N, C-alpha and C positions, 0 to 999 in steps of 0.2 A: 267079772269083771276086768277090767283092763288094771296091768299096775302101773302103777305108777314111779318112774324113778327118779329118783330125783340125785345130782350128781355130788357126790362127795369132796369136800376141800382135803385131801391129805397135807395141804403144804397149812404148817400149823405156824407160816411166818406173820408176825407183824405187819397191820395194811403199813403202817410208818416204813417198816426195812423194804419194802415193796414198791413203797413210791419213791423210796430212793434210791434204789435198783433201777428203776424205770426211769426215774432223771440221768443215772450215772450215763445211761446210752444216750437218751438224749442230752444232755451234757455238752457235746460239742459242738451238736446245733448251737444253742444255748448263745455260745462260745461265739461263732461267729454269725452266728444275730445280732448279738453283740457291736463284735467292730463293723460289724456291715452297718449301724443303728449312730455307731460313730462315726464312720469317715460319711457318713451320708446328715450328719449334722453339721460337720465342718464342710464339706462338701459346697456347700455358698460358702462360703468365705472365705476356699482357695479361689473362688470366679473373682473375688470383689477383690480378693489381693492381685490375682491377675490384670484386670479391668485396671485398677490403681497403675500398676505398673505402665499398661498397655497406655492412660492416656498421662501417665509424666511421659513419658519416651515422645508422643502424637506432641509436648509439651515446650520440651527440650528440644525438638526438630518446629516445629512453628519457632521460637525464640531464637535457633540459629541463622532459620532463612530468612526473620527479621532482623538479625542482624546485618546478614550478609546483604539485603538489602540498601537497610540505609544504609554500608559502606560506602554500596556504588550508587544513592540517589542523588547526591552535588554530577556524581556524571550524568547518569542518567538525565537529567535534567540542562547542562551545558548541552548533554547530544539531542535532545528535544529544541532547546535556543537556536545553538547548530543547526537541527534541521530546518526549521523554519526562517533562520535566517538564508540557508539556500534553498529554497524553492524562494524566497523572495525575490532572487538571482537569479534565482534562473528564470524565474518569470520576467523579469527583466529585462535580462538579457532576450529570451526565448520573443518579447514584442521587438527590441530593438532586432533582432533580424527578420523578423516579423514582417519590418518594417523595410527592413536592408532589402529584400528579396522579395517585395513591394514594387520597388523604385528600381528594382535589378530588373525583374518582370517589363513593367514599366519601360525601360531603360533600352532594356532588349526588342518588347515593341516597337519602336518608333524608330529604333537602329531595321527590323526588317524592311519598313513598311518608305526605306530610304531609295526614286526613284531609279538613282542610276551607282556605278561605281565612284564617281565623278564628284560626288554628294559625302562631305563627309563634317565629323560633328564634332565640338571640339570643345564643349564645355553643356553642361545639364546640371541645370542649377532651378532645386526647388523650391517654390517660397511659397506658403501657405498651400490654396488649389490651384497654382500658378506657377508654370515650370516655362524657366527659362530655357529658353536653346540656341547657342553659339555654334554656327558652322563656319565651311568654306566652301566654297564651290571651286572647281579645277578644271577649269572646260578650254578649251578656247576659242569655241565662241562664242556669245555675251546669248546668242537666242536660247541655245540650249542649255547653258545656267540660271537662266528665264524660265523656259518650262520645268527643270531639273527642281526647282523652288517652286515655281506654283505644282506641279504634282504632288511634290512632296506636305505642303501644305493640303490639296485635297484627300490626298494618305487620312495625314494624321486624325483628319476630322471623322476620314472614314468609319477610325480604331473603336470601340464599342463601348473606353472609359476618356477618353478626350473628345474638347468641344474646342469649338470657338479658334483655332489655329489662324495663327494671322503673325505676318510679316511686320515688324518694327523696322527695319534701317537695311537694305541693300545697299554690297558698296565697296567698289575697285581700291584695293593697296592699289602699291604701288608696282607688286609683284607681278597683277593683272589677274590677281583674282578675287573670287566677291565671297566675299565674306556680308553671312545672314546674323540675321540675331531676329530668330521666333519665339513668340511666346500664343501658349496651347494652356488653355484651361480643365481642369478633371474636371470628372462630371460625377455629378452628390449618388453619389450607395455603391 
C-alpha cells in the first residue's frame, strides 16, 4: 500500500502573526495603491480647476478685446461714414469726368472732321441734345469757304453720334473772315 505523506508544519506561529508578516511585505504596495487612489480622486478636481482658470483667462481676454473694440468703435463708425461720403464723391467725380470725357471725345471727333486748315472752331456749346458750334473760315476765296462749310456739315452728319447738322448763320465780318454758326443734334443712345 502506498504511503501517504502528510506535510508537517513545523512553523508553530499563529496564523494572525503570519498574516501580519505577509501584510508587512505588502505594506509598500498598499501605501502606493492608497496614494494613487488619492491622486486619482483629486485628478478631476485639478482638471476642473484648470478649466475654470482657462475660462477666466478667455473671458478676461474677451473683455479686454471688447473694451478695445468699444474704444475704437466711434472712430470706426466715423471712418465708415467718411468712406461712404468718399465713395459718393468718387462716384460724382467719376460721373463728371466721364461726362467731360464724353464731351471731349465728341469735340475731338468734330475737330477731326474739319475739312481743311482754313476752318476753325471758336465755340463749342452743348445744350441738351443740341450742340452749337461757332467758328471762322479763313479763306482768301469765298467759294473755298463755302465748300469748306458744306464739307464740314456733310462730315458732321457722317459721324456716328451726330445727326441733322445745319448752318444757322454764315456771314463775313469786317476783316473778311467768314463767321459761321452750326447746330448739330446728338443721336439717341
